[in-house]
Biopython code that builds the backbone (N, CA, C, O; Angstrom):
import numpy as np
from Bio.PDB.StructureBuilder import StructureBuilder

atoms = [
    (1, "MET", "N", (-103.565, 141.463, -194.166)),
    (1, "MET", "CA", (-102.460, 141.264, -194.936)),
    (1, "MET", "C", (-103.278, 140.604, -196.154)),
    (1, "MET", "O", (-104.377, 140.061, -196.262)),
    (2, "ALA", "N", (-101.854, 141.013, -197.306)),
    (2, "ALA", "CA", (-101.941, 140.798, -198.586)),
    (2, "ALA", "C", (-101.374, 139.304, -198.931)),
    (2, "ALA", "O", (-100.465, 138.709, -198.353)),
    (3, "SER", "N", (-102.053, 138.928, -199.876)),
    (3, "SER", "CA", (-101.660, 137.684, -200.399)),
    (3, "SER", "C", (-100.570, 137.858, -201.271)),
    (3, "SER", "O", (-100.143, 138.802, -201.935)),
    (4, "SER", "N", (-100.093, 136.190, -201.010)),
    (4, "SER", "CA", (-98.588, 136.317, -201.545)),
    (4, "SER", "C", (-98.100, 135.613, -202.981)),
    (4, "SER", "O", (-98.389, 134.459, -203.298)),
    (5, "LYS", "N", (-96.985, 136.904, -204.109)),
    (5, "LYS", "CA", (-96.849, 135.781, -205.208)),
    (5, "LYS", "C", (-97.240, 134.665, -205.574)),
    (5, "LYS", "O", (-97.916, 134.294, -206.534)),
    (6, "GLY", "N", (-96.333, 133.683, -203.977)),
    (6, "GLY", "CA", (-96.370, 132.430, -204.667)),
    (6, "GLY", "C", (-96.980, 131.602, -204.493)),
    (6, "GLY", "O", (-96.701, 130.484, -204.927)),
    (7, "PHE", "N", (-98.503, 131.987, -203.479)),
    (7, "PHE", "CA", (-99.456, 131.241, -203.070)),
    (7, "PHE", "C", (-100.586, 131.612, -204.288)),
    (7, "PHE", "O", (-101.585, 130.904, -204.422)),
    (8, "LEU", "N", (-100.274, 133.077, -205.378)),
    (8, "LEU", "CA", (-100.392, 133.334, -207.147)),
    (8, "LEU", "C", (-100.158, 132.512, -207.894)),
    (8, "LEU", "O", (-101.041, 131.961, -208.551)),
    (9, "ARG", "N", (-99.126, 132.273, -207.966)),
    (9, "ARG", "CA", (-98.279, 131.459, -209.028)),
    (9, "ARG", "C", (-98.746, 130.200, -208.334)),
    (9, "ARG", "O", (-99.508, 129.767, -209.199)),
    (10, "PHE", "N", (-98.784, 129.454, -207.489)),
    (10, "PHE", "CA", (-99.533, 128.299, -207.178)),
    (10, "PHE", "C", (-101.138, 127.972, -207.959)),
    (10, "PHE", "O", (-101.449, 126.842, -208.336)),
    (11, "ILE", "N", (-101.800, 128.863, -208.064)),
    (11, "ILE", "CA", (-103.060, 128.714, -207.781)),
    (11, "ILE", "C", (-103.073, 129.602, -209.701)),
    (11, "ILE", "O", (-104.080, 129.902, -210.342)),
    (12, "LEU", "N", (-101.688, 129.779, -210.098)),
    (12, "LEU", "CA", (-102.007, 129.781, -211.402)),
    (12, "LEU", "C", (-101.774, 128.586, -212.339)),
    (12, "LEU", "O", (-102.353, 128.431, -213.414)),
    (13, "GLU", "N", (-100.971, 127.861, -211.872)),
    (13, "GLU", "CA", (-100.199, 126.618, -211.894)),
    (13, "GLU", "C", (-101.132, 125.504, -212.066)),
    (13, "GLU", "O", (-101.145, 124.704, -213.002)),
    (14, "GLN", "N", (-102.072, 125.554, -210.840)),
    (14, "GLN", "CA", (-103.456, 124.450, -211.505)),
    (14, "GLN", "C", (-104.411, 125.296, -211.978)),
    (14, "GLN", "O", (-105.442, 125.075, -211.343)),
    (15, "LEU", "N", (-104.546, 126.014, -212.649)),
    (15, "LEU", "CA", (-105.414, 126.483, -213.467)),
    (15, "LEU", "C", (-104.982, 126.174, -214.815)),
    (15, "LEU", "O", (-105.537, 125.468, -215.657)),
    (16, "SER", "N", (-103.734, 126.920, -214.881)),
    (16, "SER", "CA", (-102.769, 125.827, -216.300)),
    (16, "SER", "C", (-103.544, 125.567, -217.490)),
    (16, "SER", "O", (-103.376, 126.200, -218.532)),
    (17, "GLY", "N", (-104.500, 124.521, -217.328)),
    (17, "GLY", "CA", (-105.085, 123.726, -218.106)),
    (17, "GLY", "C", (-106.412, 123.894, -218.938)),
    (17, "GLY", "O", (-106.945, 123.101, -219.714)),
    (18, "LEU", "N", (-106.961, 125.739, -218.366)),
    (18, "LEU", "CA", (-107.362, 126.122, -218.900)),
    (18, "LEU", "C", (-107.310, 127.538, -219.332)),
    (18, "LEU", "O", (-106.827, 128.473, -218.694)),
    (19, "ASP", "N", (-108.020, 127.582, -220.806)),
    (19, "ASP", "CA", (-107.641, 128.886, -221.932)),
    (19, "ASP", "C", (-107.558, 130.245, -221.147)),
    (19, "ASP", "O", (-107.643, 130.093, -219.929)),
    (20, "ASP", "N", (-107.479, 130.942, -221.379)),
    (20, "ASP", "CA", (-107.108, 132.484, -220.895)),
    (20, "ASP", "C", (-108.285, 132.781, -219.426)),
    (20, "ASP", "O", (-109.396, 133.275, -219.234)),
    (21, "ILE", "N", (-107.020, 132.021, -218.526)),
    (21, "ILE", "CA", (-106.870, 132.393, -217.376)),
    (21, "ILE", "C", (-105.870, 133.700, -217.177)),
    (21, "ILE", "O", (-104.699, 133.777, -217.547)),
    (22, "SER", "N", (-106.489, 134.494, -216.634)),
    (22, "SER", "CA", (-105.749, 136.235, -215.988)),
    (22, "SER", "C", (-105.676, 136.274, -214.731)),
    (22, "SER", "O", (-105.987, 135.345, -213.987)),
    (23, "TYR", "N", (-104.965, 138.111, -214.157)),
    (23, "TYR", "CA", (-105.224, 138.035, -213.158)),
    (23, "TYR", "C", (-105.109, 139.759, -213.037)),
    (23, "TYR", "O", (-104.433, 140.252, -213.939)),
    (24, "ARG", "N", (-105.576, 140.551, -212.225)),
    (24, "ARG", "CA", (-105.105, 142.023, -212.088)),
    (24, "ARG", "C", (-104.839, 142.949, -210.458)),
    (24, "ARG", "O", (-105.736, 143.675, -210.029)),
    (25, "PRO", "N", (-104.102, 142.854, -210.038)),
    (25, "PRO", "CA", (-103.850, 142.694, -208.859)),
    (25, "PRO", "C", (-104.514, 144.053, -208.285)),
    (25, "PRO", "O", (-104.445, 145.076, -208.967)),
    (26, "MET", "N", (-105.214, 144.056, -206.917)),
    (26, "MET", "CA", (-105.948, 145.003, -206.279)),
    (26, "MET", "C", (-106.075, 145.404, -205.019)),
    (26, "MET", "O", (-107.163, 145.220, -204.473)),
    (27, "MET", "N", (-105.131, 145.955, -204.384)),
    (27, "MET", "CA", (-104.763, 146.548, -202.739)),
    (27, "MET", "C", (-104.258, 145.120, -202.462)),
    (27, "MET", "O", (-104.799, 144.277, -201.745)),
    (28, "GLY", "N", (-103.064, 145.005, -203.199)),
    (28, "GLY", "CA", (-102.530, 143.686, -202.390)),
    (28, "GLY", "C", (-103.056, 142.241, -202.056)),
    (28, "GLY", "O", (-102.665, 141.600, -201.081)),
    (29, "GLU", "N", (-104.132, 141.723, -203.113)),
    (29, "GLU", "CA", (-104.759, 141.212, -203.415)),
    (29, "GLU", "C", (-104.873, 140.980, -204.679)),
    (29, "GLU", "O", (-104.342, 141.864, -205.351)),
    (30, "TYR", "N", (-105.482, 139.924, -205.439)),
    (30, "TYR", "CA", (-105.567, 138.960, -207.100)),
    (30, "TYR", "C", (-107.177, 139.234, -207.424)),
    (30, "TYR", "O", (-107.549, 138.323, -206.684)),
    (31, "ILE", "N", (-108.238, 139.688, -207.867)),
    (31, "ILE", "CA", (-108.803, 139.085, -209.099)),
    (31, "ILE", "C", (-108.519, 138.399, -209.884)),
    (31, "ILE", "O", (-107.465, 138.553, -210.502)),
    (32, "VAL", "N", (-109.684, 137.028, -210.220)),
    (32, "VAL", "CA", (-109.053, 136.187, -210.688)),
    (32, "VAL", "C", (-110.508, 136.179, -212.090)),
    (32, "VAL", "O", (-111.732, 136.067, -212.031)),
    (33, "TYR", "N", (-109.520, 136.361, -213.207)),
    (33, "TYR", "CA", (-110.460, 136.129, -214.572)),
    (33, "TYR", "C", (-110.338, 134.857, -215.131)),
    (33, "TYR", "O", (-109.362, 134.122, -214.981)),
    (34, "TYR", "N", (-111.488, 134.568, -215.873)),
    (34, "TYR", "CA", (-111.546, 133.294, -216.536)),
    (34, "TYR", "C", (-112.369, 133.868, -218.029)),
    (34, "TYR", "O", (-113.410, 134.491, -217.818)),
    (35, "ARG", "N", (-111.963, 133.688, -219.455)),
    (35, "ARG", "CA", (-112.272, 134.149, -220.672)),
    (35, "ARG", "C", (-112.695, 135.535, -220.425)),
    (35, "ARG", "O", (-113.625, 135.952, -221.115)),
    (36, "GLY", "N", (-112.114, 136.389, -219.471)),
    (36, "GLY", "CA", (-112.578, 137.940, -219.501)),
    (36, "GLY", "C", (-113.427, 137.909, -218.881)),
    (36, "GLY", "O", (-114.069, 138.937, -219.096)),
    (37, "LYS", "N", (-114.126, 137.022, -217.812)),
    (37, "LYS", "CA", (-114.961, 137.423, -216.643)),
    (37, "LYS", "C", (-114.421, 136.272, -214.961)),
    (37, "LYS", "O", (-113.993, 135.188, -214.565)),
    (38, "ILE", "N", (-115.100, 138.209, -214.430)),
    (38, "ILE", "CA", (-114.212, 137.163, -212.679)),
    (38, "ILE", "C", (-114.872, 136.146, -212.643)),
    (38, "ILE", "O", (-115.901, 135.954, -213.291)),
    (39, "VAL", "N", (-114.244, 135.226, -211.725)),
    (39, "VAL", "CA", (-114.820, 134.138, -211.431)),
    (39, "VAL", "C", (-114.709, 134.263, -209.522)),
    (39, "VAL", "O", (-115.492, 133.802, -208.692)),
    (40, "GLY", "N", (-113.514, 135.009, -209.321)),
    (40, "GLY", "CA", (-112.972, 134.956, -207.742)),
    (40, "GLY", "C", (-111.925, 136.069, -207.508)),
    (40, "GLY", "O", (-111.967, 137.181, -208.034)),
    (41, "GLY", "N", (-110.880, 135.578, -206.557)),
    (41, "GLY", "CA", (-109.818, 136.137, -206.714)),
    (41, "GLY", "C", (-109.440, 135.589, -205.116)),
    (41, "GLY", "O", (-110.119, 135.008, -204.269)),
    (42, "ILE", "N", (-107.957, 136.091, -205.141)),
    (42, "ILE", "CA", (-107.105, 135.386, -204.501)),
    (42, "ILE", "C", (-107.625, 136.539, -203.533)),
    (42, "ILE", "O", (-108.049, 137.670, -203.768)),
    (43, "TYR", "N", (-107.418, 135.773, -202.275)),
    (43, "TYR", "CA", (-107.618, 136.976, -200.768)),
    (43, "TYR", "C", (-107.281, 136.118, -199.581)),
    (43, "TYR", "O", (-107.901, 135.085, -199.327)),
    (44, "ASP", "N", (-105.802, 136.793, -198.514)),
    (44, "ASP", "CA", (-105.442, 136.461, -197.869)),
    (44, "ASP", "C", (-105.015, 135.319, -197.668)),
    (44, "ASP", "O", (-105.095, 134.570, -196.694)),
    (45, "ASP", "N", (-104.171, 135.146, -199.462)),
    (45, "ASP", "CA", (-103.850, 133.642, -199.604)),
    (45, "ASP", "C", (-105.029, 131.945, -199.848)),
    (45, "ASP", "O", (-104.801, 130.762, -200.101)),
    (46, "ARG", "N", (-106.333, 132.839, -199.569)),
    (46, "ARG", "CA", (-106.942, 132.058, -199.782)),
    (46, "ARG", "C", (-107.393, 132.415, -201.404)),
    (46, "ARG", "O", (-106.962, 133.362, -202.063)),
    (47, "LEU", "N", (-108.571, 131.189, -201.938)),
    (47, "LEU", "CA", (-108.789, 131.172, -203.358)),
    (47, "LEU", "C", (-110.649, 131.175, -202.590)),
    (47, "LEU", "O", (-111.130, 130.688, -201.566)),
    (48, "LEU", "N", (-111.179, 131.945, -203.672)),
    (48, "LEU", "CA", (-112.618, 132.745, -203.083)),
    (48, "LEU", "C", (-113.311, 132.717, -204.446)),
    (48, "LEU", "O", (-112.643, 133.092, -205.410)),
    (49, "VAL", "N", (-114.403, 132.370, -204.616)),
    (49, "VAL", "CA", (-115.134, 132.113, -205.919)),
    (49, "VAL", "C", (-116.076, 132.888, -205.531)),
    (49, "VAL", "O", (-116.328, 133.352, -204.418)),
    (50, "LYS", "N", (-116.997, 133.086, -207.355)),
    (50, "LYS", "CA", (-118.389, 133.943, -206.746)),
    (50, "LYS", "C", (-119.228, 132.464, -206.784)),
    (50, "LYS", "O", (-119.026, 131.429, -207.420)),
    (51, "LYS", "N", (-120.276, 132.867, -205.789)),
    (51, "LYS", "CA", (-121.034, 132.332, -205.481)),
    (51, "LYS", "C", (-122.537, 132.254, -206.415)),
    (51, "LYS", "O", (-123.534, 132.975, -206.371)),
    (52, "THR", "N", (-122.153, 130.851, -207.399)),
    (52, "THR", "CA", (-123.241, 130.434, -208.215)),
    (52, "THR", "C", (-123.533, 128.974, -208.339)),
    (52, "THR", "O", (-122.743, 128.116, -207.946)),
    (53, "LYS", "N", (-124.494, 128.754, -208.802)),
    (53, "LYS", "CA", (-125.631, 127.370, -208.640)),
    (53, "LYS", "C", (-124.494, 126.261, -208.558)),
    (53, "LYS", "O", (-124.162, 125.430, -207.713)),
    (54, "SER", "N", (-124.009, 126.664, -209.942)),
    (54, "SER", "CA", (-122.968, 125.432, -210.096)),
    (54, "SER", "C", (-121.878, 125.261, -208.996)),
    (54, "SER", "O", (-121.474, 124.230, -208.459)),
    (55, "ALA", "N", (-121.650, 126.083, -208.880)),
    (55, "ALA", "CA", (-120.401, 126.369, -207.386)),
    (55, "ALA", "C", (-120.866, 125.790, -206.555)),
    (55, "ALA", "O", (-120.244, 124.812, -206.141)),
    (56, "LEU", "N", (-122.102, 126.124, -205.974)),
    (56, "LEU", "CA", (-122.728, 125.767, -204.094)),
    (56, "LEU", "C", (-122.771, 123.976, -204.994)),
    (56, "LEU", "O", (-121.972, 123.131, -204.590)),
    (57, "LYS", "N", (-123.716, 123.631, -206.113)),
    (57, "LYS", "CA", (-123.333, 122.247, -206.305)),
    (57, "LYS", "C", (-121.567, 121.246, -205.917)),
    (57, "LYS", "O", (-121.203, 120.361, -205.143)),
    (58, "LEU", "N", (-120.919, 122.137, -207.056)),
    (58, "LEU", "CA", (-119.653, 121.302, -206.940)),
    (58, "LEU", "C", (-119.569, 121.478, -205.524)),
    (58, "LEU", "O", (-119.512, 120.304, -205.159)),
    (59, "MET", "N", (-119.526, 122.158, -204.511)),
    (59, "MET", "CA", (-119.051, 122.207, -203.319)),
    (59, "MET", "C", (-120.086, 123.047, -202.018)),
    (59, "MET", "O", (-120.051, 124.139, -201.451)),
    (60, "SER", "N", (-120.932, 121.867, -201.973)),
    (60, "SER", "CA", (-121.480, 121.891, -201.099)),
    (60, "SER", "C", (-121.540, 121.711, -200.122)),
    (60, "SER", "O", (-122.687, 121.942, -199.740)),
    (61, "ALA", "N", (-120.652, 121.253, -199.031)),
    (61, "ALA", "CA", (-120.340, 122.017, -197.842)),
    (61, "ALA", "C", (-118.953, 123.139, -197.735)),
    (61, "ALA", "O", (-117.991, 122.809, -197.042)),
    (62, "ALA", "N", (-118.956, 124.408, -198.447)),
    (62, "ALA", "CA", (-118.017, 124.644, -198.803)),
    (62, "ALA", "C", (-117.964, 125.906, -197.497)),
    (62, "ALA", "O", (-119.104, 126.345, -197.344)),
    (63, "ALA", "N", (-117.251, 126.380, -196.824)),
    (63, "ALA", "CA", (-117.865, 127.392, -196.214)),
    (63, "ALA", "C", (-117.563, 128.988, -196.698)),
    (63, "ALA", "O", (-116.397, 129.345, -196.869)),
    (64, "CYS", "N", (-118.631, 129.871, -196.897)),
    (64, "CYS", "CA", (-118.723, 131.310, -197.529)),
    (64, "CYS", "C", (-117.512, 132.244, -196.277)),
    (64, "CYS", "O", (-117.296, 132.022, -195.086)),
    (65, "SER", "N", (-117.289, 132.658, -196.648)),
    (65, "SER", "CA", (-116.353, 133.954, -196.295)),
    (65, "SER", "C", (-116.107, 135.168, -197.010)),
    (65, "SER", "O", (-115.810, 134.842, -198.160)),
    (66, "LEU", "N", (-116.084, 136.596, -196.865)),
    (66, "LEU", "CA", (-116.147, 138.016, -197.153)),
    (66, "LEU", "C", (-114.368, 137.736, -197.121)),
    (66, "LEU", "O", (-113.654, 137.210, -196.267)),
    (67, "PRO", "N", (-113.921, 138.631, -199.076)),
    (67, "PRO", "CA", (-112.981, 138.698, -199.136)),
    (67, "PRO", "C", (-112.303, 139.787, -198.287)),
    (67, "PRO", "O", (-111.131, 139.727, -197.915)),
    (68, "TYR", "N", (-113.385, 141.055, -197.946)),
    (68, "TYR", "CA", (-113.089, 141.945, -197.614)),
    (68, "TYR", "C", (-114.158, 142.900, -196.618)),
    (68, "TYR", "O", (-115.347, 142.896, -196.936)),
    (69, "GLU", "N", (-113.887, 143.405, -195.871)),
    (69, "GLU", "CA", (-115.279, 144.276, -195.335)),
    (69, "GLU", "C", (-116.321, 144.566, -196.778)),
    (69, "GLU", "O", (-116.200, 144.603, -198.002)),
    (70, "GLY", "N", (-117.378, 144.732, -195.740)),
    (70, "GLY", "CA", (-118.172, 145.782, -197.286)),
    (70, "GLY", "C", (-118.482, 144.185, -198.270)),
    (70, "GLY", "O", (-119.620, 143.728, -198.371)),
    (71, "ALA", "N", (-117.776, 143.800, -198.641)),
    (71, "ALA", "CA", (-117.797, 142.805, -199.840)),
    (71, "ALA", "C", (-119.083, 141.554, -199.761)),
    (71, "ALA", "O", (-119.346, 140.786, -198.835)),
    (72, "LYS", "N", (-119.693, 141.697, -201.025)),
    (72, "LYS", "CA", (-120.271, 140.458, -200.849)),
    (72, "LYS", "C", (-119.712, 138.736, -200.560)),
    (72, "LYS", "O", (-118.537, 138.394, -200.696)),
    (73, "GLU", "N", (-120.757, 137.871, -200.174)),
    (73, "GLU", "CA", (-119.580, 136.687, -199.085)),
    (73, "GLU", "C", (-119.707, 135.982, -200.501)),
    (73, "GLU", "O", (-120.544, 136.281, -201.352)),
    (74, "MET", "N", (-118.553, 134.806, -200.633)),
    (74, "MET", "CA", (-117.916, 134.664, -201.284)),
    (74, "MET", "C", (-117.846, 132.760, -200.898)),
    (74, "MET", "O", (-118.056, 132.419, -199.734)),
    (75, "LEU", "N", (-117.558, 131.731, -201.923)),
    (75, "LEU", "CA", (-117.374, 130.631, -201.644)),
    (75, "LEU", "C", (-115.984, 130.413, -201.001)),
    (75, "LEU", "O", (-115.298, 131.390, -201.299)),
    (76, "LEU", "N", (-115.352, 129.629, -200.319)),
    (76, "LEU", "CA", (-114.095, 129.480, -200.186)),
    (76, "LEU", "C", (-113.353, 127.957, -200.800)),
    (76, "LEU", "O", (-113.558, 126.825, -200.363)),
    (77, "VAL", "N", (-112.574, 128.304, -201.781)),
    (77, "VAL", "CA", (-112.314, 126.805, -202.497)),
    (77, "VAL", "C", (-111.020, 125.450, -201.089)),
    (77, "VAL", "O", (-109.983, 125.774, -200.510)),
    (78, "ASP", "N", (-111.410, 124.726, -201.071)),
    (78, "ASP", "CA", (-110.562, 124.120, -200.183)),
    (78, "ASP", "C", (-110.201, 123.090, -201.086)),
    (78, "ASP", "O", (-109.924, 122.024, -200.535)),
    (79, "GLU", "N", (-110.112, 123.121, -202.579)),
    (79, "GLU", "CA", (-109.682, 121.556, -203.275)),
    (79, "GLU", "C", (-108.563, 122.052, -203.998)),
    (79, "GLU", "O", (-108.077, 121.463, -204.964)),
    (80, "ILE", "N", (-108.080, 123.312, -203.460)),
    (80, "ILE", "CA", (-106.917, 123.825, -204.571)),
    (80, "ILE", "C", (-105.411, 122.486, -204.752)),
    (80, "ILE", "O", (-104.282, 122.950, -204.908)),
    (81, "ASP", "N", (-105.510, 121.657, -204.728)),
    (81, "ASP", "CA", (-104.687, 120.920, -204.942)),
    (81, "ASP", "C", (-105.158, 119.995, -205.908)),
    (81, "ASP", "O", (-104.454, 118.998, -206.068)),
    (82, "SER", "N", (-106.183, 120.096, -206.585)),
    (82, "SER", "CA", (-106.358, 119.262, -207.771)),
    (82, "SER", "C", (-106.376, 120.464, -209.016)),
    (82, "SER", "O", (-106.762, 121.630, -208.931)),
    (83, "LYS", "N", (-105.921, 119.870, -209.967)),
    (83, "LYS", "CA", (-106.314, 120.291, -211.243)),
    (83, "LYS", "C", (-107.508, 120.621, -211.769)),
    (83, "LYS", "O", (-108.093, 121.588, -212.258)),
    (84, "GLU", "N", (-107.730, 119.067, -211.402)),
    (84, "GLU", "CA", (-109.115, 118.718, -212.255)),
    (84, "GLU", "C", (-110.027, 118.985, -211.480)),
    (84, "GLU", "O", (-111.114, 118.601, -211.913)),
    (85, "PHE", "N", (-110.082, 119.610, -210.258)),
    (85, "PHE", "CA", (-111.614, 119.745, -209.981)),
    (85, "PHE", "C", (-111.805, 121.500, -210.447)),
    (85, "PHE", "O", (-112.726, 122.130, -210.966)),
    (86, "LEU", "N", (-110.596, 121.820, -210.020)),
    (86, "LEU", "CA", (-110.229, 123.820, -210.142)),
    (86, "LEU", "C", (-110.907, 123.901, -211.595)),
    (86, "LEU", "O", (-111.835, 124.699, -211.720)),
    (87, "THR", "N", (-110.463, 123.038, -212.842)),
    (87, "THR", "CA", (-111.077, 123.179, -213.797)),
    (87, "THR", "C", (-111.729, 122.986, -214.329)),
    (87, "THR", "O", (-111.878, 123.323, -215.504)),
    (88, "LYS", "N", (-112.666, 122.090, -213.392)),
    (88, "LYS", "CA", (-114.194, 121.398, -213.371)),
    (88, "LYS", "C", (-114.980, 122.642, -212.597)),
    (88, "LYS", "O", (-116.202, 122.509, -212.523)),
    (89, "LEU", "N", (-114.591, 123.443, -212.206)),
    (89, "LEU", "CA", (-115.346, 124.214, -211.210)),
    (89, "LEU", "C", (-115.755, 125.329, -211.840)),
    (89, "LEU", "O", (-116.922, 125.691, -211.987)),
    (90, "PHE", "N", (-113.918, 126.343, -212.534)),
    (90, "PHE", "CA", (-114.111, 127.357, -213.756)),
    (90, "PHE", "C", (-115.144, 127.059, -214.657)),
    (90, "PHE", "O", (-116.238, 127.622, -214.699)),
    (91, "GLU", "N", (-114.713, 126.072, -215.436)),
    (91, "GLU", "CA", (-115.808, 125.486, -216.433)),
    (91, "GLU", "C", (-117.224, 125.886, -216.112)),
    (91, "GLU", "O", (-117.851, 126.684, -216.808)),
    (92, "ALA", "N", (-117.669, 125.349, -215.116)),
    (92, "ALA", "CA", (-118.924, 125.547, -214.905)),
    (92, "ALA", "C", (-119.702, 126.027, -213.966)),
    (92, "ALA", "O", (-120.764, 125.687, -213.446)),
    (93, "MET", "N", (-118.631, 127.259, -213.807)),
    (93, "MET", "CA", (-119.255, 128.458, -213.539)),
    (93, "MET", "C", (-119.244, 129.185, -214.536)),
    (93, "MET", "O", (-120.288, 129.743, -214.873)),
    (94, "TYR", "N", (-118.268, 129.330, -215.133)),
    (94, "TYR", "CA", (-118.346, 130.087, -216.143)),
    (94, "TYR", "C", (-119.700, 131.048, -217.262)),
    (94, "TYR", "O", (-119.961, 132.240, -217.425)),
    (95, "ASP", "N", (-120.285, 129.700, -217.837)),
    (95, "ASP", "CA", (-121.584, 130.577, -218.543)),
    (95, "ASP", "C", (-122.631, 131.559, -217.185)),
    (95, "ASP", "O", (-123.225, 132.609, -217.431)),
    (96, "GLU", "N", (-122.612, 130.983, -216.054)),
    (96, "GLU", "CA", (-123.705, 131.758, -214.691)),
    (96, "GLU", "C", (-122.495, 132.943, -214.319)),
    (96, "GLU", "O", (-122.529, 133.293, -213.140)),
    (97, "LEU", "N", (-121.595, 133.504, -215.036)),
    (97, "LEU", "CA", (-120.668, 134.918, -214.792)),
    (97, "LEU", "C", (-120.877, 135.851, -215.666)),
    (97, "LEU", "O", (-120.620, 135.770, -216.867)),
    (98, "PRO", "N", (-121.525, 137.112, -214.888)),
    (98, "PRO", "CA", (-121.854, 138.365, -215.740)),
    (98, "PRO", "C", (-120.866, 138.805, -216.742)),
    (98, "PRO", "O", (-119.884, 138.066, -216.683)),
    (99, "LEU", "N", (-120.754, 139.642, -217.560)),
    (99, "LEU", "CA", (-119.817, 140.092, -218.941)),
    (99, "LEU", "C", (-119.333, 140.986, -217.456)),
    (99, "LEU", "O", (-119.716, 141.168, -216.301)),
    (100, "PRO", "N", (-118.391, 141.318, -218.257)),
    (100, "PRO", "CA", (-117.567, 142.410, -217.558)),
    (100, "PRO", "C", (-118.251, 144.033, -218.052)),
    (100, "PRO", "O", (-118.587, 144.209, -219.223)),
    (101, "LYS", "N", (-118.405, 145.241, -216.906)),
    (101, "LYS", "CA", (-119.101, 145.935, -217.398)),
    (101, "LYS", "C", (-117.888, 147.118, -218.548)),
    (101, "LYS", "O", (-116.679, 147.346, -218.575)),
    (102, "THR", "N", (-118.974, 147.529, -219.247)),
    (102, "THR", "CA", (-118.021, 148.172, -220.129)),
    (102, "THR", "C", (-117.770, 149.683, -219.730)),
    (102, "THR", "O", (-118.686, 150.380, -219.296)),
    (103, "THR", "N", (-116.756, 150.051, -219.865)),
    (103, "THR", "CA", (-116.216, 151.381, -219.544)),
    (103, "THR", "C", (-116.644, 152.431, -220.955)),
    (103, "THR", "O", (-116.616, 152.130, -222.148)),
    (104, "LYS", "N", (-116.977, 153.548, -220.400)),
    (104, "LYS", "CA", (-117.553, 154.704, -221.494)),
    (104, "LYS", "C", (-116.092, 155.762, -221.675)),
    (104, "LYS", "O", (-116.129, 156.744, -222.418)),
]
sb = StructureBuilder()
sb.init_structure("model")
sb.init_model(0)
sb.init_chain("A")
sb.init_seg("    ")
for serial, (resi, resn, name, xyz) in enumerate(atoms, 1):
    if name == "N":
        sb.init_residue(resn, " ", resi, " ")
    sb.init_atom(name, np.array(xyz, "f"), 0.0, 1.0, " ", f" {name:<3s}", serial, name[0])
structure = sb.get_structure()
């Protein structure tokens, strides 16, 4: 099941307090970037983020989920209605995220 553009717009609005949020469509889903680093994505109308120490600390009871078969587990973000929480989560995760791979 592909994610809806309406859900994408909702998440982008919730993240509107952050600078440099972007996304890239991929096979009906959306990869979400913060200042050029992949934070997570929108899969089946769910916001999933990478498993980082700071994300686990902020969401200790978060369920783990696979965005698609064969992928690494990610954390399901339940508090999508809180702009403040999402801002805090993305900012806390940023330093732990790897730099994007460069293409030759």
